[in-house]
C-alpha positions as semicolon CSV with decimal commas, in nm:
position;residue;x (nm);y (nm);z (nm)
1;M;-1,309;0,176;-0,715
2;Y;-1,172;-0,125;-0,901
3;R;-1,411;-0,368;-1,068
4;Y;-1,331;-0,732;-1,146
5;D;-1,267;-0,815;-1,508
6;E;-1,339;-1,157;-1,659
7;F;-1,002;-1,292;-1,549
8;D;-1,056;-1,183;-1,189
9;A;-1,401;-1,343;-1,175
10;A;-1,284;-1,674;-1,323
11;F;-0,974;-1,679;-1,104
12;V;-1,168;-1,630;-0,780
13;A;-1,437;-1,882;-0,885
14;D;-1,171;-2,145;-0,952
15;R;-1,014;-2,086;-0,612
16;V;-1,349;-2,122;-0,436
17;S;-1,420;-2,443;-0,622
18;A;-1,082;-2,591;-0,533
19;F;-1,121;-2,496;-0,167
20;R;-1,470;-2,645;-0,154
21;D;-1,316;-2,979;-0,251
22;Q;-1,039;-2,941;0,010
23;V;-1,292;-2,863;0,285
24;S;-1,498;-3,166;0,184
25;R;-1,192;-3,388;0,210
26;R;-1,107;-3,244;0,553
27;L;-1,462;-3,296;0,683
28;S;-1,472;-3,653;0,553
29;G;-1,142;-3,735;0,722
30;D;-0,953;-3,789;0,397
31;M;-0,727;-3,501;0,495
32;T;-0,578;-3,438;0,842
33;E;-0,573;-3,093;1,000
34;E;-0,199;-3,076;0,939
35;Q;-0,248;-3,161;0,570
36;F;-0,536;-2,914;0,549
37;R;-0,343;-2,628;0,711
38;P;-0,156;-2,494;0,402
39;H;-0,475;-2,508;0,195
40;R;-0,685;-2,316;0,449
41;L;-0,415;-2,056;0,506
42;M;-0,401;-1,986;0,132
43;N;-0,771;-1,903;0,160
44;G;-0,753;-1,685;0,470
45;L;-0,876;-1,945;0,718
46;Y;-0,704;-1,972;1,057
47;L;-0,763;-2,209;1,347
48;Q;-0,802;-1,982;1,650
49;L;-0,836;-2,059;2,018
50;H;-1,202;-2,164;2,005
51;A;-1,297;-2,190;1,638
52;Y;-1,188;-2,119;1,283
53;M;-1,142;-1,754;1,185
54;L;-1,186;-1,628;0,828
55;R;-0,998;-1,315;0,723
56;V;-1,151;-1,136;0,424
57;A;-0,943;-0,900;0,211
58;V;-1,051;-0,539;0,174
59;P;-0,786;-0,415;-0,072
60;Y;-0,648;-0,078;0,038
61;G;-0,948;-0,054;0,269
62;T;-1,201;0,044;0,001
63;L;-1,559;-0,089;-0,006
64;N;-1,889;0,003;-0,166
65;A;-2,235;-0,022;-0,009
66;R;-2,319;-0,352;-0,181
67;Q;-2,003;-0,512;-0,045
68;M;-2,065;-0,384;0,308
69;H;-2,421;-0,519;0,295
70;K;-2,275;-0,856;0,196
71;L;-2,031;-0,847;0,490
72;A;-2,329;-0,777;0,717
73;H;-2,520;-1,067;0,562
74;I;-2,229;-1,305;0,622
75;A;-2,201;-1,192;0,984
76;R;-2,573;-1,247;1,036
77;V;-2,606;-1,583;0,858
78;Y;-2,272;-1,755;0,911
79;D;-2,127;-1,600;1,226
80;K;-2,254;-1,460;1,555
81;G;-2,387;-1,137;1,411
82;F;-2,070;-0,928;1,401
83;G;-1,734;-0,889;1,230
84;H;-1,401;-0,751;1,345
85;F;-1,220;-0,487;1,138
86;T;-0,842;-0,515;1,162
87;T;-0,525;-0,310;1,137
88;R;-0,468;-0,457;0,787
89;Q;-0,790;-0,289;0,668
90;N;-0,952;-0,634;0,649
91;I;-1,247;-0,792;0,827
92;Q;-1,235;-1,112;1,030
93;Y;-1,515;-1,351;1,121
94;N;-1,434;-1,535;1,440
95;W;-1,696;-1,810;1,446
96;P;-1,764;-1,961;1,101
97;A;-1,830;-2,333;1,076
98;L;-1,575;-2,502;0,851
99;S;-1,855;-2,654;0,644
100;D;-1,989;-2,304;0,571
101;V;-1,662;-2,146;0,456
102;P;-1,695;-2,239;0,085
103;A;-2,045;-2,087;0,084
104;I;-1,907;-1,772;0,248
105;L;-1,638;-1,749;-0,020
106;D;-1,908;-1,788;-0,287
107;E;-2,103;-1,505;-0,126
108;L;-1,792;-1,287;-0,125
109;A;-1,716;-1,364;-0,490
110;S;-2,065;-1,245;-0,585
111;V;-1,964;-0,892;-0,475
112;E;-1,604;-0,907;-0,604
113;M;-1,439;-0,995;-0,275
114;H;-1,224;-1,286;-0,156
115;A;-0,988;-1,407;0,118
116;I;-0,687;-1,486;-0,103
117;Q;-0,344;-1,392;0,038
118;T;-0,481;-1,269;0,369
119;S;-0,250;-1,526;0,529
120;G;0,053;-1,736;0,444
121;N;0,410;-1,646;0,348
122;C;0,316;-1,429;0,055
123;I;0,252;-1,063;-0,027
124;R;-0,049;-0,978;0,187
125;N;-0,329;-0,728;0,133
126;V;-0,173;-0,399;0,014
127;T;-0,286;-0,116;0,240
128;A;-0,317;0,259;0,185
129;D;-0,421;0,585;0,346
130;H;-0,786;0,551;0,447
131;F;-0,850;0,914;0,343
132;A;-0,711;0,845;-0,006
133;G;-0,871;1,041;-0,289
134;A;-1,040;1,281;-0,049
135;A;-0,788;1,440;0,188
136;A;-0,694;1,803;0,133
137;D;-0,323;1,731;0,198
138;E;-0,289;1,458;-0,065
139;I;-0,030;1,471;-0,344
140;E;-0,198;1,190;-0,537
141;D;-0,440;0,906;-0,464
142;P;-0,228;0,602;-0,364
143;R;-0,499;0,343;-0,432
144;P;-0,435;0,296;-0,807
145;Y;-0,078;0,197;-0,724
146;A;-0,195;-0,030;-0,443
147;E;-0,431;-0,195;-0,695
148;I;-0,149;-0,236;-0,948
149;L;0,062;-0,400;-0,678
150;R;-0,231;-0,622;-0,580
151;Q;-0,284;-0,744;-0,934
152;W;0,086;-0,806;-0,987
153;S;0,137;-0,990;-0,659
154;S;-0,173;-1,212;-0,656
155;I;-0,056;-1,573;-0,679
156;H;0,277;-1,453;-0,817
157;P;0,457;-1,777;-0,909
158;E;0,792;-1,657;-0,777
159;F;0,666;-1,498;-0,454
160;T;0,394;-1,731;-0,326
161;F;0,624;-1,905;-0,077
162;L;0,847;-1,634;0,068
163;P;1,056;-1,683;0,382
164;R;0,778;-1,508;0,577
165;K;0,467;-1,293;0,525
166;F;0,526;-0,968;0,337
167;K;0,336;-0,641;0,375
168;I;0,330;-0,333;0,150
169;A;0,169;0,005;0,217
170;V;0,130;0,313;-0,004
171;N;0,072;0,668;0,121
172;G;-0,015;0,970;-0,089
173;A;-0,005;1,263;0,155
174;D;0,261;1,441;0,357
175;W;0,087;1,311;0,668
176;D;0,155;0,938;0,675
177;R;-0,178;0,777;0,758
178;A;-0,071;0,435;0,627
179;A;0,219;0,368;0,869
180;I;0,451;0,291;0,578
181;Q;0,767;0,285;0,791
182;V;0,656;-0,025;0,981
183;H;0,597;-0,227;0,663
184;D;0,826;-0,458;0,467
185;I;0,798;-0,207;0,182
186;G;0,654;0,141;0,224
187;Y;0,591;0,366;-0,076
188;Q;0,548;0,737;-0,011
189;I;0,420;0,939;-0,307
190;V;0,647;1,242;-0,351
191;R;0,716;1,518;-0,600
192;N;1,078;1,571;-0,709
193;E;1,252;1,898;-0,794
194;A;1,137;1,871;-1,155
195;G;0,774;1,846;-1,041
196;E;0,744;1,478;-1,135
197;V;0,542;1,249;-0,911
198;G;0,698;0,922;-0,800
199;F;0,782;0,731;-0,483
200;A;1,021;0,744;-0,193
201;V;1,098;0,381;-0,107
202;Y;1,128;0,242;0,246
203;V;1,228;-0,118;0,319
204;G;1,261;-0,336;0,627
205;G;1,007;-0,203;0,872
206;G;0,797;-0,420;1,095
207;L;0,683;-0,479;1,450
208;G;0,644;-0,808;1,634
209;R;0,921;-0,980;1,827
210;T;1,192;-0,754;1,680
211;P;1,041;-0,413;1,597
212;M;1,227;-0,202;1,342
213;I;1,165;0,117;1,148
214;A;1,213;0,089;0,772
215;R;1,517;0,237;0,603
216;K;1,492;0,456;0,297
217;L;1,638;0,293;-0,015
218;R;1,545;0,564;-0,265
219;D;1,443;0,927;-0,249
220;F;1,264;0,904;-0,583
221;L;1,141;0,614;-0,794
222;P;0,962;0,692;-1,123
223;K;0,610;0,552;-1,152
224;A;0,705;0,338;-1,449
225;D;0,951;0,145;-1,230
226;L;0,711;0,062;-0,946
227;L;0,672;-0,306;-1,030
228;A;1,030;-0,360;-1,144
229;Y;1,168;-0,211;-0,822
230;T;0,922;-0,404;-0,607
231;Q;1,026;-0,721;-0,789
232;A;1,391;-0,644;-0,721
233;I;1,332;-0,594;-0,349
234;V;1,122;-0,908;-0,307
235;R;1,359;-1,113;-0,522
236;V;1,659;-1,017;-0,307
237;Y;1,459;-1,102;0,003
238;N;1,336;-1,433;-0,141
239;L;1,692;-1,536;-0,225
240;E;1,869;-1,409;0,087
241;G;1,604;-1,405;0,361
242;R;1,642;-1,649;0,649
243;R;1,443;-1,971;0,620
244;D;1,610;-2,157;0,906
245;N;1,446;-1,951;1,182
246;K;1,096;-1,806;1,145
247;Y;1,173;-1,541;1,406
248;K;1,450;-1,407;1,181
249;A;1,278;-1,459;0,848
250;R;1,132;-1,113;0,786
251;I;1,303;-0,869;0,549
252;K;1,370;-0,635;0,841
253;I;1,623;-0,889;0,974
254;L;1,789;-0,912;0,633
255;V;1,821;-0,534;0,611
256;H;1,955;-0,519;0,966
257;E;2,211;-0,799;0,921
258;K;2,314;-0,705;0,569
259;G;2,316;-0,329;0,629
260;V;2,111;-0,070;0,446
261;D;2,386;0,028;0,197
262;P;2,463;-0,333;0,088
263;M;2,088;-0,397;0,071
264;R;2,044;-0,095;-0,153
265;E;2,330;-0,213;-0,374
266;A;2,178;-0,562;-0,405
267;V;1,835;-0,426;-0,491
268;E;1,973;-0,176;-0,743
269;A;2,181;-0,449;-0,908
270;E;1,878;-0,676;-0,938
271;F;1,670;-0,385;-1,062
272;A;1,928;-0,299;-1,329
273;A;1,970;-0,659;-1,444
274;A;1,601;-0,746;-1,482
275;S;1,430;-0,727;-1,817
276;R;1,172;-0,448;-1,844
277;E;0,981;-0,613;-2,129
278;F;0,694;-0,741;-1,916
279;I;0,724;-0,542;-1,596
280;S;0,768;-0,178;-1,690
281;L;0,452;0,011;-1,598
282;P;0,334;0,217;-1,897
283;A;0,153;0,546;-1,847
284;S;-0,147;0,405;-2,033
285;E;-0,188;0,128;-1,777
286;I;-0,156;0,372;-1,487
287;A;-0,423;0,587;-1,652
288;R;-0,649;0,285;-1,704
289;I;-0,631;0,184;-1,338
290;K;-0,665;0,546;-1,224
291;S;-0,993;0,570;-1,414
292;Y;-1,146;0,322;-1,171
293;F;-1,065;0,557;-0,885
294;A;-1,195;0,880;-1,032
295;P;-1,333;1,092;-0,746
296;P;-1,702;1,185;-0,742
297;A;-1,791;1,513;-0,914
298;L;-1,836;1,726;-0,603
299;Q;-1,939;2,089;-0,622
300;A;-1,763;2,330;-0,386
301;R;-1,998;2,482;-0,132
302;A;-1,925;2,826;0,010
303;A;-2,186;2,806;0,286
304;C;-2,298;2,509;0,496
305;D;-2,598;2,652;0,680
306;A;-2,751;2,328;0,812
307;Y;-2,415;2,206;0,936
308;E;-2,327;2,533;1,108
309;A;-2,670;2,570;1,268
310;R;-2,652;2,220;1,418
311;R;-2,293;2,270;1,530
312;Q;-2,387;2,588;1,717
313;T;-2,684;2,436;1,897
314;D;-2,589;2,071;1,963
315;P;-2,274;2,015;2,177
316;R;-2,259;1,642;2,104
317;F;-2,282;1,701;1,730
318;A;-2,019;1,975;1,763
319;A;-1,785;1,734;1,940
320;F;-1,840;1,476;1,665
321;A;-1,768;1,736;1,396
322;A;-1,452;1,849;1,576
323;N;-1,307;1,501;1,636
324;N;-1,445;1,280;1,360
325;V;-1,453;1,508;1,053
326;H;-1,134;1,570;0,854
327;P;-1,087;1,841;0,588
328;H;-1,185;1,737;0,235
329;R;-1,014;1,861;-0,079
330;V;-1,345;2,011;-0,196
331;A;-1,486;2,300;0,008
332;G;-1,808;2,229;0,192
333;H;-1,732;1,859;0,228
334;G;-1,569;1,643;0,492
335;V;-1,410;1,303;0,548
336;V;-1,607;1,136;0,827
337;T;-1,456;0,879;1,062
338;I;-1,709;0,637;1,210
339;S;-1,558;0,520;1,535
340;L;-1,582;0,149;1,608
341;K;-1,468;0,227;1,963
342;P;-1,784;0,286;2,165
343;I;-1,708;0,357;2,529
344;G;-1,669;0,017;2,694
345;G;-1,697;-0,164;2,361
346;V;-1,467;-0,402;2,173
347;P;-1,234;-0,206;1,941
348;G;-1,298;-0,282;1,575
349;D;-1,617;-0,484;1,618
350;A;-1,930;-0,397;1,419
351;T;-2,264;-0,575;1,426
352;A;-2,447;-0,679;1,112
353;A;-2,703;-0,405;1,176
354;Q;-2,427;-0,145;1,209
355;M;-2,263;-0,258;0,885
356;D;-2,597;-0,232;0,708
357;A;-2,648;0,117;0,851
358;V;-2,306;0,232;0,727
359;A;-2,377;0,083;0,385
360;D;-2,707;0,270;0,367
361;L;-2,539;0,597;0,463
362;A;-2,271;0,547;0,199
363;A;-2,533;0,484;-0,068
364;R;-2,746;0,782;0,036
365;Y;-2,487;1,044;0,131
366;G;-2,137;0,911;0,059
367;H;-2,117;0,847;-0,316
368;D;-2,114;0,471;-0,251
369;E;-1,772;0,466;-0,085
370;I;-1,662;0,328;0,252
371;R;-1,311;0,288;0,384
372;V;-1,163;0,066;0,655
373;S;-0,879;0,235;0,843
374;H;-0,577;0,061;0,992
375;E;-0,694;0,220;1,318
376;Q;-0,995;-0,018;1,316
377;N;-1,254;0,243;1,224
378;L;-1,475;0,303;0,919
379;V;-1,469;0,614;0,700
380;L;-1,715;0,791;0,470
381;P;-1,465;0,979;0,251
382;H;-1,696;1,210;0,053
383;V;-1,967;1,375;0,261
384;A;-2,133;1,714;0,213
385;L;-2,117;1,896;0,545
386;D;-2,483;1,994;0,518
387;D;-2,566;1,620;0,513
388;L;-2,370;1,560;0,831
389;P;-2,661;1,628;1,072
390;A;-2,868;1,353;0,908
391;I;-2,568;1,119;0,898
392;Y;-2,491;1,186;1,263
393;D;-2,849;1,113;1,371
394;E;-2,846;0,782;1,185
395;L;-2,509;0,692;1,333
396;A;-2,633;0,778;1,681
397;A;-2,939;0,559;1,632
398;N;-2,705;0,267;1,557
399;G;-2,450;0,325;1,834
400;L;-2,190;0,461;1,592
401;A;-2,167;0,830;1,686
402;T;-1,888;0,809;1,944
403;A;-1,697;1,137;1,908
404;N;-1,354;1,001;1,996
405;A;-1,154;0,965;1,672
406;G;-0,790;1,022;1,767
407;L;-0,867;1,061;2,137
408;I;-0,759;0,843;2,427
409;S;-1,053;0,601;2,398
410;D;-0,995;0,544;2,024
411;I;-0,783;0,242;2,115
412;I;-0,632;-0,011;1,875
413;A;-0,640;-0,360;2,024
414;C;-0,581;-0,709;1,889
415;P;-0,830;-0,987;1,978
416;G;-0,586;-1,118;2,239
417;L;-0,647;-1,421;2,454
418;D;-1,024;-1,398;2,408
419;Y;-0,977;-1,541;2,057
420;C;-0,616;-1,588;1,949
421;A;-0,423;-1,912;2,002
422;L;-0,093;-1,721;2,002
423;A;-0,192;-1,465;2,265
424;T;-0,045;-1,463;2,614
425;A;-0,282;-1,209;2,770
426;R;-0,617;-1,041;2,715
427;S;-0,629;-0,716;2,521
428;I;-1,000;-0,645;2,490
429;P;-1,085;-0,609;2,861
430;I;-0,794;-0,369;2,912
431;A;-0,908;-0,155;2,620
432;Q;-1,264;-0,156;2,752
433;R;-1,161;-0,044;3,100
434;I;-0,934;0,234;2,972
435;S;-1,215;0,350;2,747
436;E;-1,457;0,355;3,038
437;R;-1,209;0,541;3,257
438;F;-1,154;0,829;3,014
439;G;-1,468;0,829;2,799
440;E;-1,532;1,070;2,512
441;G;-1,637;1,381;2,706
442;E;-1,468;1,702;2,808
443;R;-1,185;1,529;2,990
444;A;-1,094;1,322;2,685
445;R;-1,113;1,630;2,464
446;D;-0,891;1,821;2,707
447;I;-0,631;1,543;2,693
448;G;-0,641;1,571;2,313
449;E;-0,477;1,344;2,060
450;L;-0,338;1,034;2,232
451;K;-0,303;0,700;2,059
452;I;-0,314;0,392;2,284
453;K;-0,237;0,058;2,118
454;I;-0,263;-0,281;2,288
455;S;-0,125;-0,623;2,190
456;G;-0,190;-0,951;2,364
457;C;0,147;-1,102;2,270
458;I;0,484;-1,014;2,120
459;N;0,352;-1,057;1,765
460;A;0,223;-0,699;1,808
461;C;-0,098;-0,723;1,604
462;G;-0,219;-0,424;1,807
463;H;0,084;-0,218;1,693
464;H;0,175;-0,134;2,054
465;H;0,533;-0,045;1,959
466;V;0,408;0,264;1,772
467;G;0,146;0,373;2,020
468;H;0,196;0,704;2,198
469;I;0,120;0,472;2,487
470;G;0,177;0,108;2,402
471;I;0,060;-0,184;2,614
472;L;0,192;-0,539;2,572
473;G;0,022;-0,823;2,754
474;L;0,242;-1,112;2,862
475;E;0,207;-1,416;3,086
476;R;0,441;-1,415;3,387
477;K;0,424;-1,705;3,634
478;G;0,066;-1,774;3,537
479;V;-0,040;-1,409;3,572
480;E;-0,130;-1,167;3,292
481;T;0,120;-0,880;3,310
482;Y;0,120;-0,562;3,104
483;Q;0,431;-0,376;2,996
484;I;0,396;-0,011;2,897
485;T;0,595;0,177;2,634
486;L;0,587;0,552;2,567
487;G;0,670;0,769;2,269
488;G;0,588;0,545;1,976
489;S;0,444;0,682;1,655
490;G;0,336;0,528;1,324
491;D;0,322;0,848;1,118
492;E;0,588;1,035;0,920
493;T;0,780;1,094;1,247
494;C;0,784;0,717;1,304
495;S;0,938;0,601;1,631
496;L;0,932;0,294;1,853
497;G;0,813;0,333;2,209
498;T;1,048;0,300;2,506
499;L;0,972;0,059;2,790
500;T;0,885;0,238;3,112
501;G;1,007;-0,041;3,339
502;P;0,845;-0,336;3,518
503;G;0,502;-0,444;3,402
504;F;0,169;-0,406;3,578
505;S;-0,102;-0,652;3,666
506;S;-0,443;-0,637;3,503
507;E;-0,575;-0,464;3,816
508;E;-0,298;-0,202;3,810
509;V;-0,258;-0,116;3,444
510;V;-0,550;0,126;3,402
511;D;-0,437;0,326;3,706
512;A;-0,088;0,329;3,553
513;I;-0,229;0,483;3,234
514;E;-0,406;0,744;3,445
515;R;-0,079;0,841;3,614
516;I;0,089;0,874;3,274
517;V;-0,190;1,100;3,153
518;N;-0,171;1,311;3,470
519;V;0,201;1,367;3,416
520;Y;0,136;1,473;3,059
521;M;-0,130;1,718;3,168
522;S;0,108;1,867;3,423
523;V;0,407;1,908;3,189
524;R;0,249;2,020;2,863
525;T;0,310;2,381;2,771
526;D;-0,056;2,435;2,677
527;R;-0,345;2,248;2,518
528;S;-0,181;2,273;2,176
529;E;0,108;2,047;2,284
530;D;-0,013;1,691;2,237
531;F;0,107;1,391;2,433
532;L;0,371;1,280;2,182
533;A;0,522;1,628;2,153
534;A;0,531;1,668;2,531
535;Y;0,691;1,326;2,580
536;R;0,956;1,397;2,320
537;R;1,034;1,727;2,491
538;V;1,054;1,612;2,856
539;G;1,161;1,251;2,811
540;M;1,080;0,939;3,011
541;Q;1,191;1,039;3,361
542;P;0,884;1,225;3,493
543;F;0,658;0,946;3,370
544;K;0,877;0,677;3,524
545;E;0,883;0,858;3,856
546;A;0,505;0,882;3,862
547;L;0,464;0,516;3,770
548;Y;0,710;0,358;4,010
549;E;0,720;0,587;4,314
550;T;0,355;0,506;4,380
551;S;0,355;0,145;4,260
552;K;0,616;-0,128;4,257
553;G;0,457;-0,283;3,949
554;A;0,440;-0,651;3,875
555;D;0,744;-0,875;3,854
556;I;0,864;-0,911;3,494
């Protein structure tokens, strides 16, 4: 993984020092909250419903054990003993005291971490496939390119004050695990007919108030042009994006109003006109950055006796291996998802003790690598299968062995009205009750892959638009009401969910999900047809009939 150079270290130290002074001025009363707001946002600090919230960047979701131990330490010393991992592959602390934030930033800097550009109208944390560098289906590791984009975009003088926040994702496998088509820019690593590796370019995706799927601008972009083409896209957006209405300020609105062909023409014209002297990406620089991401020297293993013996004799371990272990590119190894979705728990939360346990496992068994997924889970990307029994036992001892990755209780949920000042309804209690209803046992395994995503307001931080089942919490006449959408997907078959009809009260919504699941189970051809495939085959009508013949729903 990438290591800070002298410039990085000095740059982050200077930012911490400057923010320490700004916090001091705010605490002394020399600066009002309104004056302080732009300064805190540039350092990842939000004012939430009950307290400040600090969002820490985890670039492309990659951590080492030392960094995870530091995150645990911060949770234990400066917060309430836990952190919340987010859909941007970051971590948030919900209860830091303002006076402690400079010290937290100092602690982060000591392990090459920061909170820069985790908020504000700038290019945010660049995300990537959480199985990057390990997955058997990967064309090429996307993280070096995410790191190149991170370095280029950090405090970029031209793009620090864009019309609105800007998000980039890079995916390196045929299976899109980075949800690139719901980003402002999505880069998909591809191989052209000549065998060259480059990028397919998608622009104008995003969720929130006006959800849109990105449009493809290019089938193939050479690696050398990555920064120049990104510059061209962001420059067109910076010049033409709406600044008069924040609800229409994202690049997705520009692409929609301008049209994809005129947008492509504008980007290509800017790309052609720009000088390449300082922005062309030489092969030597790509190779230099790639060297930081060299995979561990794993030896292929033909037999995994300890793993197989445990799998045959321990049903709970077998369920964990089936649901939470993904094929690795090296035989005898696996990519292990650590679910942060315990049954009845808060999606994405991890205690300080759990973070320490994961860090210890990474150091002992995982070649010092941890990933944060946009699905709010953690990942050990390089694990020998024969080490999995010991890993599983340690996870179980720390409440981290829930065998539900990809199943119905592996729910994405935003913090909702329990924390967020923008929320209009609670997300966490709904996720907890659905999780308790379906669990992680045989019934959940029989249902199979089913992605539920919950947002507590139209900003869609829970990505409900691309959930197989999406739930949006709204306030209607003083009552929390939940709309349901079906058929969304954030992968390479990206689609936006369709509204079923009137919303449901908090008391009704879990029963509504049960009726949806029962319809799926009755219409699927066999267990191999997952929920999304069945929905796309039969359409909305049978689900709508089941929802509204037995319940009138809440008034929307």
